[in-house]
N, C-alpha and C positions, 0 to 999 in steps of 0.2 A: 395292626391292635392286638396281635399276640405277643411281637417285640413287645411293645410299648408296656403290655401289662406283666409279662414277666421281668423288665427292667424296674419296673413301678415295685412289685413284690420284693426284690432285692434291696431296693431302696428304702422302702417305707420299715422293713425290717431292722433297719440301722437304730430303730425307739428301740428295740428288743422287746422287755417287758413294761415299757411304761403306759403303755395303752392300757393295763391292767386297772388303772387308777380313774378310767371312764367307765361311765356306764349306759348302757342302751339297751333302752326297754327294758329294765331288768337283766341284762347279759353285759360282761364286761364289755370293753372296745376289743379285746383278744379275741373272743368270743366270735364274737360280729368279724372281725378279720376272716378269722375261722372258716367262719361259714360263706363269707366270700369269696375269699379264696377257691374255697372247694368248688362252688357252684360256678363261679367263671371258668375258670383253669379248664374246667369237663368242658362245657357247652364253646368254648373257644377251641379243643380239641376237636370238637364234632363238626363246627363249622370251617376249620381250617382246611384248606386242600395239601393232600399229600398223602403219603401212606409208608409204612414201616416196611424196611428194605428186607427183611424177614421177622418170623415170631422168637421171641428170644426166650431162652428157658427164665431169666430172672423177671422177664416181664409177666410171663406165665405164672410165677411161683407168688409173686406179689398181689397181683389181682384173682388169685385165690385164696392169699391170706386177706385182702383186705374182705372179698364175699364172706368170707368166715368170720371177720371182725363183725361185717354189719348183721350178719346170722344170730351171730351171740347177743345182738341186741335182746333178744324176744326170752333170753331166760338170767337177763342181769337184773341185779336187785337194784341197780345206782343208773336207768337209762339218761338219764340226762348229763352225769355225767360220761358217761361210755357213748354218747353221740357226740360231744366236743373231741374225747380221744380219737374216735374212730374219723371225725372230719379233719382230723390235723394229719392224719396218714395218710387220709384220701388228698389232700390236699398237696400233700409232697407228693402222689402220685401222679394227681393233675398236672403240675409244672412240670415233672420229670417227661410225661409221656405228651405232653404239647410241647416242649422243647426237642423234642424226639423228630418231630415232624421234619421232613425234608425241606419245607417252604424256610423256617428260622431256622436253620442250622447250618449257619457259614462262620468259616475261622472269624471274620469278623464280628460276629453277632455273640460269639464265646468270649472274643476279647472286651467287648462292651460289658457282657455279664461278669468277667474277674474284675475290671475297673467298677462296675455297680458295687459288688460284694466288698473292695477294699475300702470305696467314699463312705459305704454304710457303717464298716467297720469304724473308720476315722469318727464319725459322727455318732456312732454308740462309745466309741473311748471319750471322745469330749463330754459328752454326756455325764458319763460314770464322772471322768474328774471334776467336774461339777460339783455332781453330788458328794462326792469324796472331800473336796475342799471343803462344801460346807458342812459336814458331819465334823469337821476338824476344827470349824469353828462355832460348835456347839449349835447350829442350825439345822432342823427337819427340812430337808430338801433332797427328795432322793425321786430322781427321774431314772434312772437304770439302776436296778437291784444288783449285787455285786457278781450273783451266780448267773443273771439274767446276761449281762455285759459279758464273763469269760466264756460261756457257751457259744454266744453267738461270735464273739471275737474270734476264737478259733479257724473258722471257716475265711473270713480275711485274711490269718495268718497263713493258710495254706495256699492261698492266691499270690502272698507274699513270696514263699519261699518258694510257689513253680517258678515265678518270673525268676528270684535270683539264681535257680539253677541256667534257666536257658538264655536269660536275655538283659536280665537287669540286676548288677552288682550293688546297687544303692539300695535295692529291695534288703537286702539283708539288714541294714541298719533299720529301717523302719520295722524289719519283722523282729530285733532286739526288741525293739522300743517298744511294741505288743505286748512280748513275750511278759517285760515286766510288768507292764500294767495289769495283764492277766495275773501275774504273780502277787500284785499288791489287792489283788480283789481276797486274797487268801482262799479261792476256790481250789482245793490241792488237787483234786484228780485233773482240772484244766489245764492247771500250771503245769502237772508232770506229761501231759498229753503236749502239752504247744513244747519243751524241752525236748520230747521224744519226736517231734515233726523235723526236728533240722538234722537230724542222720536220715532218718525216713526219706525226707526230701534230696537226700544225696544217694542215694540207695543206687549200689553199681546195676547196669545192665548189662555187662562185660568189662574185665581188664582188672588188673592188680592194681592201678593208679584209682583208680573208682572206689575199690574196695576200702584202702588206707584211705581216702578222703571219708569214706564213712567211719573206718576205725577211731579218726582223730574225734569227730563229730560226737562220737559216742562219747570218746572220754572227756570232751567238753561239757555235753549233757549230764555225767555222771559228777564232773566235778560242781558245776553250778547247785545241780539237787543237793550236793553234801555240802557246799557251804549254805546255800539257804533253808537246808534242815537243822543247822550245827548253830548258825552263828547269826540268822536274824529272828528276833527275838517272839516278833508277831508269827511267822510261818512254824518255829517251834514249837511254840503255845498250841497252834492249833493241831499240831499231832501228837505233845507229850503230855496233853492235860486234859483234863475232861474225862469223860466215858473211855475208859479204855481196857473196852471190851473186845477190840479188834487184834488179832494178833499177825503179824505179817514179819516169816522169816524169823522168827522167837522175839520179837519186838512187839511191845505192844503200843499199838497207837489209836488215838482218837479216832471211835467211830462216829460221834456224834449222832448216837442213837439207832445206826444202823446195823447192826446186829439183833437189836431187838424186831424191829420193822422187818426186816430179813425172817427172823424165828417164825412171826405170825404169819407172813405171807405164804413161806414153804409149809406152813402146818395145814392153813387153809387149802392150801392147793392139794392135799391129798384126796378133800374131798369129791374131787371131778376133776382129777387129773388128766385126760385124754381130751377131754371138749373144752375143760374151761369153766370159771363161773361166770362168764360174760364180761363184755366191756361194761369197764368200768366199776366191776365190783372191788377191786382193789381199794380204791379210795373209800367205797363203804366202808371196806375193813378198816383201814388208816382211822379213820373216824369215830370209827367206833372202840378202839382201843388206844387211841392216841389223842392227846391234846392239840389243835393247829397243825396235826399233820395229816396231808391228802394224798401223799406217795410214797411209793415203797421205797424210794431211791435206789433203785433199781431196775431199768426197763425190760432187762430178761426175765428179770422174775416177775415183773407187771405181766409180759407176754404170757408166760409161763402161767399165772394165775387167771389171768380172766380167758384166755385164748387154748390153753390146756397145750399139752404135747404138738397135738395137732398144727396149731399156730406155732407156734414157739420152732416146730421144723420149717414151716414154708417161711417165715422171716428170716431163719439164719441160711436158708438154702436161697431165699432172692439176695440177700446180703453176699454171699459164698459167689453167686456167681453173677455177680453184677462186679466184684471187685475182677474175678480171674478174666472178665470178657476185655474189661480197660486194661488191664496189668497187660494180658498178651499184646492187645494192640501197641499199649504205651511202647513194650520193649521194642516190637520192631519198629517204631517210628522214633524212637531215642537219639539215634545218630544221624537218622536222612530225614527227619520233618520236624525240627525242633518247635516247630509253631503248633504242631497239632499235639506234642507230647508235652508240652507245657499244659493244653489246655484238659490233656487227661491225666496227669499227674495230679493236676488242683483237684480234679473232682475223686482222684484214688485216694488222696490225702484227706480230704472235707470225709469221704465216708468211714474211711479208718479212724480219724478224730472223732467225729459223732459216735460212732461204736464203741469206742472207748470209754468216752463219758457216760455211756448209758449203764454200766458196768455200777455206778454210783450216783447218777443221775437222774433227770427227768427229761433230758432230750428228745423224747419220743411224743411229745405232748405238749410241746413248745413249737409254736406254730412260725415264731421267728426266726426258728433253728431249721426247723425241716423243709419249709417255703421255698425257703434258699438255696438249701439243700437239695432239694427237688430238681431246682432249673439248672444249678449247677451239674449236677449228675445226667439232665436229660439232654443238655449242649454234647456234653463231652462224650455220650452215647451215639449221637447223632452223628458228631464227625468222625468217631470211632466207624461206622457203617461205613460212611461218604468213603472215607480212607480206602476199608474194603472193597468197596464197591469196584474206587478208581484203582486200585489193584488188581481186579479181577479181571476189567475192562484189557487192561494194559498188557496181562499176560496172555489173554484170550487173542490179543491183536497181533502181538508176537509172536503165536502159535499160527494162526492164520496165515 
C-alpha cells in the first residue's frame, strides 16, 4: 500500500495545476488532494513497519519548522490560506518520511519512482503542448498553466539528467527537448534553472576530466542563455519590456511586479520579524494591496513573513543539512556504486532546482511540486541510510 500510494502521488502530479479548475465542496481539487496526501501519507507512515536507522539533523529541523508553522496558525489573520500552505509542507514531509522507512526503500523502488517522475513529466508536457496549440488556434483550452508545467517539469528533468550521467546517454536528448519546452513556457526562472542543471548534473566528484566536462557544459549553458535572451523575440520581450524595476548586474529587466510585491512583504515583515505574522498572512497582505495577486513570488520572503526568523532559520537549516547528507554519500558512491549515486544525484538536483525557483516563484505551496519532491528525497535518503549501514557492517566484519 505504501509503495502504491507513493507512486500514485508522483503519477497524479503529472496533471500539475489542472485540478485547480475542479471544485470539491467549495474547495479546489488541489486543496482536496493536499488534504488527502497529508492525511494518508502520515497514516501510512504510522502503520508501516520499519524504523529510521538514525535521527538525522535535517529531519529534526524540518519537524520543528512544521511544528512552528502549525502553531503560527493561532495568530494568523488568514488561517484558511495558512492551513492550505502548511498542509502542502506537511504532505511533503509525510511522503519523505514514509519513503524513508526501510520496508519501502530499495534500489528497485527508487528506480520506479524515477520512472514515474519522468512519465508524469511526459504527461504534463503533453497537456501543456495541447494547451499551447489551442491558444495558437485561438481557442481557450488550458489544461496546465505555463508556470505549473515548468515548475513540475524540473523534477522530471532532474531524473533524466541523473540517468544521462550514469546509464542512459539517450536521456540527454529527452532532457534537451524538455528544456526547450520549459523555455517555450516563458517561465524565466524555470528555464535558467533548467539550463543550470546540465553542468550541475556533470559536477565533478574528483579528477581534471570531470572538471573540464563541467566547464564545457557551463559554456554551453551561457551560450544558450545568451542566444535565447538576445535572439528569441518572445523571451527577449519577457526580459526587457514592461516593468523594468529590477536591476541585475546593471541591466534593467522585467520584474513582473515582483519588486512591488517584495517591498510590501518586507515592510510588513518588520512588524513581527522574530515569530512572523502567521501561516497564510502574506496572502492576505497581497490581496489587500494588489489585484489578483495572492503570492509574494518568493518563498523565502513568504517563510520570513509568515514564520519569522525562527521559521526561516529552521527551513534553511533543514534544506542545507539534507543537501549535505545526500552530497557526502553521493561523492562516496559516484565511482563505485553508480546505481545508488544516480538516485542520490536526482534528489540533490531536485532539491537544488526547487530551491532556486523559490527565489521568484511559489513552489513551496504547490502540492504537485512538493509532494513528489518529498517522495524523491525520501527514497534517496533511505538508500543513503542503507548504503551507510552496509558500509558500517562491512567495515565491522573486516575489523572482526
